[in-house]
C-alpha positions in Angstrom: -77.1 -75.8 -10.3 -80.5 -76.4 -9.6 -82.1 -73.2 -7.6 -84.4 -74.2 -4.6 -87.2 -71.5 -4.8 -90.0 -73.7 -2.9 -93.3 -74.8 -4.0 -95.6 -71.9 -4.7 -99.0 -71.7 -2.5 -100.9 -71.2 -5.5 -99.5 -74.3 -7.0 -100.2 -76.3 -4.2 -103.8 -74.7 -3.7 -104.7 -75.8 -7.3 -103.1 -79.0 -6.7 -105.4 -79.9 -4.0 -108.5 -78.2 -4.8 -108.7 -79.8 -8.8 -107.5 -83.4 -7.3 -110.6 -83.1 -4.7 -113.0 -81.6 -7.0 -112.4 -84.5 -9.6 -112.4 -87.0 -7.2 -116.0 -88.4 -7.9 -114.8 -88.8 -11.5 -111.4 -90.5 -11.0 -112.0 -92.8 -7.9 -114.8 -94.7 -9.8 -112.4 -94.9 -12.9 -109.8 -96.0 -11.3 -111.5 -99.0 -9.6 -112.7 -99.7 -12.9 -109.2 -99.7 -14.3 -108.0 -101.9 -11.4 -110.9 -104.4 -11.5 -109.6 -104.6 -15.3 -106.2 -105.1 -14.3 -107.0 -108.0 -12.0 -109.3 -109.8 -14.3 -106.8 -109.8 -17.5 -103.3 -110.2 -15.5 -102.5 -112.0 -11.9 -100.4 -110.3 -10.0 -100.5 -106.7 -8.2 -102.9 -104.2 -9.5 -100.2 -101.4 -8.9 -96.8 -100.7 -9.7 -94.2 -98.9 -7.6 -91.2 -97.4 -8.9 -88.6 -95.1 -7.4 -88.1 -91.6 -9.1 -86.3 -88.6 -8.6 -88.5 -85.1 -8.1 -88.1 -82.1 -6.8 -84.4 -80.8 -5.8 -83.1 -84.4 -6.6 -85.5 -86.0 -4.2 -86.2 -89.5 -4.6 -89.9 -90.9 -4.0 -92.3 -93.8 -4.8 -94.2 -93.4 -7.8 -97.5 -95.4 -8.1 -99.1 -96.3 -11.4 -101.5 -99.2 -12.4 -99.7 -102.0 -13.5 -99.4 -102.5 -17.5 -96.9 -105.1 -17.9 -96.4 -108.6 -16.6 -95.0 -109.3 -13.4 -91.4 -109.3 -13.4 -91.3 -107.5 -16.5 -87.7 -106.9 -17.9 -86.6 -103.0 -17.4 -83.7 -103.1 -18.8 -84.7 -102.7 -22.4 -86.4 -99.2 -21.7 -83.0 -98.3 -20.0 -81.1 -98.9 -23.2 -84.0 -97.3 -25.4 -83.8 -94.5 -22.9 -79.9 -94.2 -23.2 -80.3 -93.8 -27.2 -82.7 -91.6 -26.9 -80.3 -89.2 -24.6 -77.8 -88.9 -27.0 -79.5 -89.7 -30.5 -81.4 -86.7 -31.1 -84.4 -88.8 -32.0 -87.9 -88.1 -31.5 -88.9 -89.2 -28.0 -90.8 -92.2 -29.4 -92.0 -94.6 -26.7 -91.2 -98.5 -26.8 -94.9 -99.5 -26.7 -95.7 -97.4 -29.7 -95.7 -99.9 -32.0 -96.6 -102.4 -29.3 -94.6 -104.2 -26.7 -94.7 -108.1 -25.8 -94.4 -107.2 -22.1 -97.6 -105.3 -21.9 -100.8 -107.1 -20.3 -104.0 -107.3 -22.3 -105.5 -103.9 -22.4 -102.3 -102.3 -21.1 -101.2 -100.2 -24.3 -104.6 -98.6 -24.2 -104.5 -97.7 -20.5 -100.9 -96.1 -21.0 -102.0 -94.4 -24.4 -104.7 -93.0 -22.3 -102.9 -92.0 -19.7 -105.1 -93.8 -17.4 -102.2 -95.8 -15.8 -100.9 -92.9 -13.8 -104.4 -92.1 -12.3 -102.6 -93.6 -9.0 -100.2 -90.6 -9.1 -103.0 -88.3 -8.0 -102.3 -90.0 -4.4 -98.7 -88.9 -4.9 -100.0 -85.4 -5.4 -101.6 -85.0 -2.3 -98.9 -86.3 -0.4 -96.9 -83.3 -1.9 -94.7 -86.0 -3.5 -95.8 -84.3 -7.1 -98.2 -81.7 -8.9 -100.6 -81.6 -11.8 -98.2 -79.7 -13.7 -94.7 -79.7 -14.5 -91.9 -82.2 -16.0 -92.4 -86.1 -15.5 -90.4 -87.6 -12.7 -87.2 -89.2 -14.1 -85.8 -92.6 -13.4 -82.5 -92.4 -11.1 -80.3 -94.0 -13.9 -81.7 -91.2 -16.2 -80.9 -88.7 -13.6 -77.5 -90.0 -13.1 -76.4 -89.3 -16.7 -78.2 -85.4 -16.4 -75.8 -82.6 -17.1 -76.0 -80.0 -14.7 -78.2 -78.3 -17.3 -80.4 -81.1 -17.3 -81.1 -81.3 -14.0 -83.0 -77.6 -13.6 -86.2 -79.7 -14.9 -86.3 -80.6 -11.1 -86.4 -77.0 -9.6 -90.1 -77.6 -9.5 -92.5 -80.5 -8.4 -92.7 -83.5 -10.9 -96.1 -83.9 -12.5 -98.8 -85.6 -14.1 -98.6 -83.4 -17.5 -96.8 -80.8 -18.6 -95.8 -78.2 -21.2 -93.7 -81.1 -23.0 -96.8 -83.3 -23.3 -99.0 -80.7 -24.5 -96.0 -79.5 -27.1 -95.5 -82.5 -29.3 -94.4 -85.0 -26.6 -93.4 -88.3 -28.8 -92.3 -85.5 -31.7 -89.3 -83.6 -29.6 -86.1 -85.1 -28.9 -84.8 -85.2 -25.3 -83.0 -81.6 -25.7 -86.0 -80.2 -26.7 -88.1 -82.1 -23.5 -85.4 -80.3 -21.5 -85.7 -77.0 -22.6 -89.7 -77.3 -22.5 -89.2 -78.6 -18.7 -86.5 -75.8 -18.0 -88.7 -73.2 -19.3 -91.5 -74.0 -17.0 -89.5 -74.4 -14.1 -88.4 -71.0 -14.6 -92.0 -69.6 -15.6 -94.5 -71.4 -14.0 -97.4 -69.5 -13.1 -101.4 -70.0 -12.3 -102.5 -69.0 -15.8 -99.6 -71.2 -17.3 -101.0 -74.2 -15.2 -104.3 -73.7 -16.2 -103.6 -73.5 -20.0 -101.7 -76.7 -19.9 -104.5 -78.6 -17.6 -107.2 -77.8 -20.6 -104.9 -78.8 -23.4 -103.9 -82.0 -21.8 -107.3 -83.6 -23.1 -106.5 -82.9 -26.7 -102.7 -83.9 -26.3 -104.1 -87.5 -25.0 -106.6 -87.7 -27.7 -103.5 -86.9 -30.5 -101.3 -89.5 -28.9 -104.2 -91.9 -28.9 -104.7 -91.1 -32.7 -100.7 -91.4 -33.3 -100.6 -95.1 -31.5 -103.5 -96.2 -33.4 -102.3 -95.2 -36.7 -98.7 -96.8 -35.9 -100.5 -99.9 -35.1 -102.5 -100.1 -38.3 -99.3 -99.3 -40.5 -97.6 -102.2 -38.8 -100.0 -104.8 -39.0 -100.9 -103.8 -42.4 -97.2 -104.2 -43.2 -97.1 -107.5 -41.8 -100.2 -108.8 -43.6 -98.5 -108.2 -46.8 -95.2 -109.8 -46.2 -94.7 -113.2 -48.0 -95.3 -115.9 -45.7 -91.9 -117.3 -45.6 -90.7 -113.7 -44.9 -92.6 -113.4 -41.9 -90.7 -114.5 -38.0 -91.5 -117.9 -37.2 -93.7 -118.2 -34.6 -93.2 -120.2 -31.2 -96.3 -122.9 -31.1 -95.3 -124.4 -28.1 
């Protein structure tokens, strides 16, 4: 059962002060990302998606669009369901590339730049800087009561899971980390996680780059008749 404890005052003050203090950095950067998306892909700049946050409440989560318009999202649902039941590491679909992504989409995702608009969600009190990532409604519906304990705190941009291995952890390990944070969050813990986020993002970028190089190298060494046919229409 989720135990509502309210959002600590220190957490709200940290969210507001850090978001506003860093505005001279993330606002111009966000404008640059928005211009890039407009140039490389027709369609809207932002992507809105319903997510589940604090105490199971739903809200509209903002992101920069990194996929083509009307991209098929059922692929992600199937992938997530497999991760929840298989005990495999939480690898992302786009780690090895994803045909649904726009140009530069993988780079924006790897560096977390697609999530910059969620700073507006933080100012609106839908999210916090530190905590569990907001889950999707179909994911929440499959949660056991223990899993829903992660919603006892505000969802966030970064958190204990993201700085503790992320893609190398299983679904249950992610839940353990998120529930631990929800029960033991503190100002010092939030500061530590914020500081550790940049090295974690750089490490993630390195993993994606290595994975892509291995895939390209493997494809280059395949015999021509073993390679998949390319539709040249």
